[in-house]
C-alpha positions in Angstrom: -32.1 41.8 -57.6 -33.3 43.7 -54.6 -34.8 40.1 -53.9 -31.1 38.7 -54.2 -29.8 41.3 -52.3 -32.0 40.8 -48.8 -31.3 37.0 -49.4 -27.6 37.4 -49.1 -28.2 40.1 -46.1 -30.4 37.4 -44.3 -27.5 34.8 -44.6 -24.8 37.1 -43.4 -26.8 38.2 -40.7 -27.2 33.8 -39.7 -23.7 33.4 -40.0 -22.5 36.8 -38.0 -25.2 35.4 -35.4 -23.8 31.9 -34.9 -20.2 32.8 -35.0 -21.1 35.2 -32.1 -22.8 32.4 -30.4 -19.7 30.1 -31.4 -17.1 33.1 -30.0 -18.9 34.0 -26.7 -19.4 29.8 -25.8 -15.3 29.4 -27.0 -14.5 32.6 -24.8 -15.9 31.1 -22.0 -13.8 27.9 -22.4 -10.7 29.8 -22.8 -11.6 32.1 -19.7 -12.5 28.7 -18.1 -9.7 27.0 -19.0 -7.3 29.8 -18.0 -9.0 29.9 -14.4 -8.7 26.0 -14.0 -5.2 26.5 -15.0 -4.5 28.7 -12.1 -6.2 26.4 -9.7 -3.9 24.2 -7.5 -4.4 20.2 -8.5 -5.7 18.3 -5.8 -4.0 17.2 -3.0 -4.7 13.2 -3.4 -2.9 12.0 -0.4 -1.6 13.2 3.2 1.9 13.9 3.5 2.3 10.8 5.5 0.4 8.7 3.2 2.0 9.6 -0.4 5.4 9.0 1.1 4.6 5.6 2.0 3.8 4.7 -1.8 6.2 3.1 -3.9 7.1 4.9 -6.7 9.1 2.1 -7.8 5.7 0.3 -8.9 4.6 1.1 -12.5 1.0 1.3 -11.2 2.2 4.8 -9.5 4.1 6.0 -12.4 0.5 7.4 -13.5 -2.6 8.2 -13.0 -3.6 4.6 -12.7 -7.6 4.8 -10.9 -6.5 7.3 -8.3 -7.1 6.3 -4.3 -8.1 9.6 -2.6 -8.0 9.0 1.5 -6.3 11.5 4.0 -5.0 9.1 7.5 -5.5 10.2 10.6 -2.2 9.1 12.4 -3.6 7.9 16.2 -0.2 6.5 17.3 3.4 5.5 17.0 5.2 6.5 13.3 6.2 4.3 10.6 10.5 4.2 10.2 12.2 5.6 7.4 13.8 2.4 6.8 11.9 -0.3 4.6 11.1 -3.3 7.1 11.1 -6.8 5.7 7.5 -7.2 6.7 4.4 -5.2 7.1 1.5 -6.9 9.0 -1.6 -5.5 8.2 -4.8 -5.2 10.5 -8.2 -3.5 10.3 -10.5 -3.6 13.5 -13.9 -2.3 14.7 -16.0 -2.0 17.8 -17.2 -5.7 18.8 -20.5 -5.9 20.7 -19.2 -9.3 22.3 -15.7 -10.1 22.6 -12.3 -7.9 22.4 -9.2 -10.0 21.1 -7.6 -7.0 19.0 -4.7 -6.4 22.7 -4.6 -10.3 22.5 -3.9 -10.6 19.1 -1.3 -7.7 19.3 0.6 -9.3 21.9 1.0 -12.5 20.4 2.4 -11.2 17.2 5.2 -9.4 19.2 5.8 -12.4 22.0 6.0 -14.8 19.4 8.5 -13.2 17.6 12.3 -12.9 18.9 13.9 -9.5 19.1 15.3 -9.9 15.7 12.2 -10.7 14.1 10.5 -7.5 15.7 12.9 -5.8 14.1 12.6 -6.8 10.7 8.5 -5.9 10.8 5.9 -3.1 11.2 1.8 -4.0 12.4 -0.1 -1.2 10.6 -3.6 -1.2 12.7 -6.5 0.7 11.0 -8.8 1.2 13.7 -11.7 1.3 11.4 -14.8 2.5 13.7 -16.2 5.4 13.1 -17.2 5.6 17.0 -14.9 8.2 18.6 -15.4 6.9 22.1 -14.2 3.7 21.1 -11.1 4.5 19.2 -9.8 7.1 21.9 -10.4 4.1 25.1 -8.5 1.7 22.1 -5.8 4.0 21.6 -5.2 4.2 25.5 -5.2 0.7 25.6 -2.6 0.1 23.2 -0.3 2.9 24.0 0.2 1.8 27.6 0.1 -1.8 26.5 2.7 -1.5 24.0 4.8 1.6 24.5 8.2 -0.2 23.3 6.7 -0.9 20.0 5.6 2.2 18.9 8.6 3.8 20.1 10.6 2.2 17.8 8.5 1.9 14.7 7.2 -1.4 15.3 3.7 -0.6 15.5 1.7 2.3 14.1 -2.4 3.3 14.4 -4.3 5.0 11.7 -7.8 5.9 11.4 -9.7 6.8 7.8 -12.2 9.5 8.4 -16.1 8.6 7.0 -15.8 11.3 4.4 -13.3 9.1 2.6 -15.6 6.1 1.9 -18.1 6.2 -0.7 -21.4 5.0 -0.3 -22.0 1.9 2.1 -26.0 1.5 2.2 -28.1 1.3 -0.6 -25.6 -1.0 -2.2 -26.0 -4.3 -5.0 -27.6 -7.4 -3.1 -25.4 -9.7 -4.6 -26.1 -13.3 -3.5 -29.1 -12.5 -1.6 -27.1 -11.5 1.4 -29.1 -9.2 3.7 -28.6 -5.5 3.6 -26.7 -5.3 6.9 -24.3 -8.2 5.9 -23.7 -6.6 2.4 -22.9 -2.9 3.9 -20.5 -4.6 6.7 -18.3 -6.9 3.9 -18.3 -4.2 1.6 -17.1 -1.7 4.3 -14.7 -4.5 5.2 -13.4 -4.5 1.6 -12.6 -0.5 1.5 -11.2 -0.8 5.1 -8.5 -3.3 3.5 -7.7 -1.0 0.8 -7.2 1.9 2.6 -4.8 -0.3 5.1 -3.0 -1.9 2.3 -2.6 1.5 0.0 -0.8 3.0 3.3 1.3 0.0 3.8 2.3 -0.7 0.5 5.9 1.6 1.1 6.9 0.1 4.8 7.8 -3.6 4.1 9.2 -5.5 1.0 6.3 -8.2 1.5 2.7 -7.6 3.3 1.3 -9.9 5.3 -2.8 -9.5 6.0 -4.1 -10.6 9.2 -7.5 -10.4 11.2 -8.0 -8.6 14.7 -8.7 -11.8 16.6 -5.8 -14.6 16.2 -3.1 -15.8 17.0 0.4 -16.8 15.9 2.8 -19.6 15.7 6.1 -19.0 17.2 9.0 -17.6 14.9 6.3 -17.3 12.2 8.7 -14.1 10.7 11.7 -17.0 9.9 9.2 -19.6 8.4 7.7 -17.2 6.2 11.1 -15.9 5.3 12.1 -19.2 4.5 8.9 -20.2 2.5 9.4 -16.7 0.3 12.9 -18.0 -0.4 12.0 -21.4 -1.2 9.1 -19.8 -3.6 11.4 -17.2 -5.2 13.8 -20.2 -5.9 11.5 -21.9 -8.0 11.3 -18.8 -10.7 7.8 -19.3 -10.7 4.9 -16.9 -11.2 3.4 -15.8 -7.5 1.2 -13.3 -6.0 -0.3 -14.8 -2.8 1.1 -17.1 -0.4 -1.6 -18.5 1.9 -0.1 -19.3 5.7 -3.7 -19.9 6.7 -6.3 -21.6 4.9 -9.5 -19.4 6.6 -10.6 -16.3 5.3 -8.4 -13.2 5.2 -6.1 -14.4 7.4 -2.1 -14.9 6.9 -2.1 -14.2 3.4 1.0 -12.8 2.0 2.0 -10.3 -0.9 4.6 -8.5 -2.4 4.4 -5.1 -1.4 4.8 -4.1 -5.1 1.6 -5.4 -5.9 -0.1 -3.8 -2.8 -1.4 -0.4 -4.6 -2.5 -2.4 -7.2 -4.5 -4.7 -4.7 -5.9 -1.7 -3.2 -7.6 -0.2 -6.1 -9.1 -3.4 -7.0 -10.5 -3.9 -3.5 -11.7 -0.5 -3.7 -13.4 -0.8 -7.7 -14.9 -3.6 -6.7 -16.0 -3.2 -3.3 -19.7 -4.0 -3.4 -19.7 -7.1 -5.2 -18.5 -9.8 -3.3 -16.4 -10.6 0.3 -12.7 -9.8 0.5 -11.9 -13.7 0.4 -13.5 -14.2 -2.5 -12.1 -10.9 -4.4 -8.7 -11.7 -3.5 -8.8 -15.4 -5.4 -9.5 -13.5 -8.9 -7.0 -11.2 -8.3 -4.0 -13.8 -7.5 -5.6 -15.6 -10.6 -5.3 -11.9 -12.9 -1.9 -11.9 -11.9 -1.6 -15.4 -13.5 -0.9 -17.6 -10.3 -2.4 -20.6 -11.6 -3.4 -22.5 -8.3 -3.4 -21.8 -4.6 0.1 -21.9 -2.7 -1.0 -22.6 1.0 1.7 -23.8 3.5 1.3 -26.3 6.3 1.7 -26.2 9.3 -0.5 -22.9 9.5 0.8 -20.3 11.1 -2.3 -18.4 12.6 -5.1 -19.6 14.6 -8.8 -17.6 14.5 -9.5 -17.6 18.6 -12.1 -15.4 18.4 -15.3 -16.9 19.6 -17.7 -13.8 18.3 -17.5 -12.3 15.0 -17.4 -8.7 14.3 -20.7 -8.7 12.7 -23.3 -8.2 15.0 -21.4 -10.3 17.4 -22.8 -13.6 16.0 -21.2 -17.3 17.3 -18.4 -18.1 15.2 -16.2 -21.7 15.7 -14.0 -21.5 12.9 -10.8 -23.3 13.5 -7.4 -24.0 11.3 -7.0 -27.9 12.0 -3.5 -27.2 10.3 -2.1 -24.9 13.2 0.8 -25.9 15.3 1.7 -22.9 17.7 5.1 -24.5 18.3 6.5 -24.1 14.7 8.6 -26.8 12.9 9.4 -26.0 9.7 9.7 -30.0 7.9 11.6 -29.6 5.1 10.5 -31.6 1.9 11.1 -35.4 2.3 9.9 -39.4 1.9 9.2 -41.6 4.5 9.6 -45.1 4.9 8.5 -47.7 7.3 8.6 -51.4 7.8 5.6 -51.5 10.4 2.4 -53.0 9.2 0.4 -50.0 8.3 -3.5 -50.2 9.3 -5.8 -48.9 6.4 -5.0 -45.8 5.0 -3.2 -44.3 7.8 0.3 -44.1 5.9 3.9 -43.5 7.7 4.0 -39.7 5.6 0.8 -38.5 7.7 2.9 -38.4 10.7 5.2 -36.2 8.7 3.0 -34.1 7.0 1.3 -31.5 8.7 -2.9 -31.5 9.8 -4.7 -34.3 11.3 -3.4 -37.2 9.7 -1.1 -39.9 11.6 0.4 -43.0 11.0 -1.5 -46.4 12.6 0.5 -49.4 12.6 0.2 -52.9 13.8 1.9 -54.5 16.7 5.7 -53.5 16.3 8.7 -55.7 16.8 12.1 -54.7 17.9 14.0 -53.3 14.9 11.1 -51.5 12.9 11.9 -48.4 12.2 10.3 -45.4 10.7 12.6 -43.5 8.3 12.5 -39.7 7.4 14.6 -39.0 4.3 15.5 -35.5 3.8 15.3 -34.1 0.1 18.2 -32.1 0.6 20.9 -32.1 3.8 19.8 -29.8 7.0 20.7 -28.9 10.3 18.2 -30.1 12.8 18.1 -27.8 15.3 14.6 -28.9 17.2 12.9 -32.4 17.0 9.4 -33.4 18.4 7.7 -36.7 18.4 4.1 -37.5 19.6 2.7 -41.1 19.8 -0.5 -42.7 21.3 -4.3 -41.1 21.2 -5.7 -40.5 24.9 -3.1 -42.2 26.4 -3.6 -45.6 23.9 -1.6 -46.6 21.2 1.4 -45.2 22.6 5.0 -46.2 21.1 6.5 -47.5 24.7 10.4 -48.3 23.5 12.3 -46.1 20.6 14.8 -44.2 20.4 15.1 -41.0 18.2 18.2 -40.8 15.8 19.7 -38.6 12.9 22.0 -39.7 9.7 24.0 -38.9 7.4 25.1 -40.4 3.8 21.9 -41.4 1.8 22.2 -44.9 0.3 19.7 -47.2 -1.3 18.5 -50.3 0.3 17.9 -53.5 -1.2 13.9 -53.3 -0.9 15.1 -50.0 -3.4 13.9 -47.9 -0.3 16.1 -45.1 0.8 17.8 -44.6 4.3 21.0 -43.7 5.7 24.6 -45.3 6.2 25.0 -44.1 9.7 22.8 -42.9 12.2 23.7 -41.5 15.8 21.0 -41.7 18.8 19.7 -38.1 20.0 17.6 -39.7 22.7 14.7 -42.1 23.7 10.8 -41.9 23.9 9.7 -41.3 27.2 5.5 -41.8 28.3 5.1 -41.9 24.3 6.9 -38.7 23.4 10.4 -36.9 22.9 10.9 -33.4 22.3 14.9 -31.9 21.9 15.4 -28.3 21.3 18.9 -26.6 20.6 19.8 -30.0 18.8 23.1 -28.4 16.9 24.7 -27.3 19.5 25.3 -31.1 20.3 25.3 -32.3 16.5 26.2 -29.3 14.7 26.5 -31.2 11.1 23.7 -31.4 8.6 22.1 -34.5 8.7 20.0 -36.3 5.7 17.5 -38.9 7.9 15.6 -38.7 11.1 14.8 -42.5 12.1 12.4 -43.5 15.0 13.8 -47.2 15.9 11.4 -49.2 18.1 13.9 -51.1 21.0 11.3 -53.7 22.4 8.7 -55.5 21.3 4.9 -54.6 22.3 1.5 -56.2 21.4 -0.4 -53.1 21.6 -0.6 -51.4 18.0 1.0 -48.4 17.8 -0.2 -44.3 17.1 2.3 -41.8 15.5 0.8 -38.4 15.2 3.5 -36.1 14.8 7.1 -36.0 13.9 8.4 -32.4 13.6 11.9 -31.1 13.6 12.9 -27.5 12.9 16.1 -26.8 10.6 18.6 -24.2 9.8 20.6 -23.6 6.5 23.7 -25.8 6.2 27.4 -24.6 6.7 29.0 -24.1 3.3 31.4 -26.8 2.6 34.6 -26.1 3.0 36.9 -25.3 0.1 40.0 -26.7 -1.0 
């Protein structure tokens, strides 16, 4: 009995000891929990950044990959009203060349007053050199006072403390450590830039700090977006330049997700590779690239160690025309594969025909009638193969010819080529009704062959049909 009692006492003592440890630990947990419950929640964003994030986005309705960042406003202030387009640019100090001010000038000078009121440029000065930032802000403040005052330009900086590690990163693709650090930081710069811009515009356009813009690029973007939306197909990114991370357009509702995507995979690969994966994840089946390009790379030296960079977009046209979808017919003899349609399409292609005869023509038939506002025709190469005698005409009422080709029933001349070239603006002031065709008509035989490099038009929406 005595031995059994001793065993019982030992068991009770062990149970009391274990229970005591449990109570102590549990008490610490409760006390710690109570202490933590009184701690204020961490502030993830500054006030300025937080109010700019779209609360309508499903991404922002929960704690989906919180992006902790605080922004320093260097110049300007965003408007409380959402614009149509926010334009994001990240810039760092360059060892050779400086293209930031010319880039900003191009954006604003190539936009009409109405277009400027519909956009805001968000510039992230992403270099940690304080003296460079101070000097750059002074230059921008002096050159763009009006744009800063009107909320069309905002200049930001993110302190280095908010960046994750930038050295000792994975060396994917056998890139040098310096190259990995540069491209990884660039991904983070873009992530912060997009996160801030997400509530500023309906759409977001990514540019670089060494580009030039086509005239009225915003109007063209708006037109292309409307065309794409009318198709009712899924899209995540529209491209207005074939180069790098230039001229990529996103819906602002996707920006919080894209910012986190770049942040999460910042050290894996360059941003222009990541963006391809992003659009595929958002179920856009293929690239949607518009021509002609609206933006041209003008920098001679790269922002990475000042290396020489000669990249140019062959499809860029500064004086932009928005050729609508059309069919092209021609009764001139074509040389090899230089087909008539190449004169209408953007790019380096051209039509090359054998000696034209009087009455020969190249006819463009629009898919939909349009009010033509500008016309540009360019022929020849190096002073040779010019179209010597021809007139430019607009036509109405599409008909099918005997050869099962299309043309227009009635044509009206708007002018003649001079030295192989024709250009006319404000065409709609004289010819205000919608046209269905544009024709280049040869008015005299010539022995030399002919090259038609470009046929370009600008249009505006047709007026609504009158109701009876």
